[in-house]
C-alpha positions as CSV (number, residue, x, y, z in Angstrom):
1,M,-9.5,7.2,-6.8
2,R,-9.4,8.3,-10.4
3,V,-6.2,8.8,-12.3
4,S,-6.0,10.6,-15.7
5,I,-3.1,11.5,-18.0
6,Q,-3.0,14.7,-20.0
7,N,-0.5,16.3,-22.4
8,V,0.2,19.7,-21.0
9,N,2.5,21.9,-23.1
10,G,4.1,18.8,-24.7
11,Q,4.7,17.1,-21.4
12,F,2.7,14.2,-19.9
13,C,1.1,14.9,-16.6
14,Y,-1.2,12.8,-14.5
15,M,-3.9,14.0,-12.2
16,L,-4.2,12.2,-8.9
17,S,-6.6,13.3,-6.2
18,G,-7.4,16.5,-8.1
19,K,-3.8,17.6,-8.5
20,F,-1.7,17.6,-11.7
21,L,1.8,16.1,-11.3
22,N,4.5,16.5,-13.9
23,L,5.9,13.1,-14.8
24,R,9.4,14.5,-15.0
25,E,9.1,15.7,-11.4
26,R,7.7,12.3,-10.4
27,W,10.5,10.2,-12.1
28,G,13.3,12.8,-12.0
29,H,14.8,15.0,-14.8
30,A,17.5,12.4,-15.8
31,R,14.8,10.0,-17.0
32,A,13.4,10.3,-20.5
33,E,9.7,10.9,-20.9
34,P,7.8,7.7,-20.0
35,T,6.1,5.7,-22.7
36,K,2.4,5.3,-23.0
37,E,2.7,1.7,-21.8
38,E,4.7,2.8,-18.7
39,L,2.0,5.4,-17.9
40,L,-0.8,2.9,-18.3
41,A,1.1,0.4,-16.1
42,R,1.5,3.2,-13.4
43,I,-2.2,4.0,-13.6
44,A,-3.1,0.4,-13.2
45,E,-0.8,0.1,-10.2
46,L,-2.3,3.2,-8.5
47,E,-5.8,2.1,-9.1
48,K,-5.0,-1.3,-7.7
49,Q,-3.5,0.3,-4.6
50,A,-6.6,2.6,-4.2
51,G,-8.9,-0.3,-4.6
52,A,-7.1,-2.4,-2.0
53,K,-7.2,0.5,0.5
54,K,-10.9,0.9,0.1
55,S,-11.8,-2.8,0.2
56,G,-10.2,-3.4,3.6
57,R,-8.5,-6.5,2.2
58,I,-5.4,-7.9,3.8
59,E,-2.4,-8.4,1.4
60,F,1.0,-10.0,1.9
61,K,4.2,-8.9,0.1
62,V,7.8,-9.8,0.4
63,S,9.8,-6.7,1.4
64,E,13.1,-5.6,-0.2
65,K,14.9,-6.9,2.8
66,G,13.2,-10.3,2.7
67,G,10.6,-9.8,5.4
68,V,6.9,-10.5,5.0
69,S,4.8,-7.3,5.1
70,V,1.1,-7.4,5.9
71,Y,-0.9,-4.5,4.4
72,G,-4.5,-3.6,5.3
73,L,-4.4,-3.7,9.1
74,G,-3.7,0.0,9.5
75,R,-2.0,2.9,8.0
76,F,1.4,1.2,7.9
77,P,2.3,-2.4,7.0
78,V,3.4,-4.9,9.7
79,T,6.7,-6.5,8.6
80,L,8.3,-9.4,10.3
81,Y,10.9,-11.9,9.1
82,Y,10.0,-15.6,8.5
83,E,11.2,-16.8,11.9
84,Q,9.2,-14.1,13.6
85,W,6.0,-15.0,11.8
86,V,6.5,-18.6,12.7
87,R,7.0,-17.8,16.4
88,L,3.9,-15.5,16.3
89,L,1.8,-18.1,14.6
90,D,2.9,-20.8,17.1
91,S,1.6,-18.5,19.8
92,V,-1.8,-17.8,18.4
93,E,-3.8,-19.4,21.2
94,A,-1.8,-17.5,23.9
95,L,-2.3,-14.3,21.9
96,R,-6.0,-14.9,21.6
97,S,-6.3,-15.6,25.3
98,F,-4.2,-12.5,26.2
99,L,-6.5,-10.3,24.0
100,E,-9.6,-11.6,25.6
101,D,-8.2,-11.3,29.1
102,N,-7.3,-7.7,28.5
103,K,-10.1,-6.6,26.2
104,S,-11.5,-4.1,28.7
105,K,-8.1,-2.3,28.7
106,L,-7.7,-2.2,24.9
107,K,-8.9,0.4,22.6
108,L,-11.3,-1.1,20.1
109,K,-11.6,0.4,16.7
110,S,-14.8,0.0,14.7
111,N,-14.6,-0.9,11.0
112,D,-15.7,2.1,9.0
């Protein structure tokens, strides 16, 4: 994904996926015009997100509520709290066995 910034009629806009977005609309009218450094940081963040989606990498983040979110498995992250992750990891062998026993009933997605 390519992100670019342009000055349109004295206002900074960024193009994302072929669409220009006014930064005032993105951040709200109450906020002052973002600095060049803020814009470059935002571009870097968007490019990192786009790269992660394309690479198929799995990433872990701590959510706002203190859970651990796993990104890269599907469209949405999987978020569990610490104790839930520990319980799940303690049951890895049982989960693997269950998956193998029920493989014929499960929908298998190919990696594109």
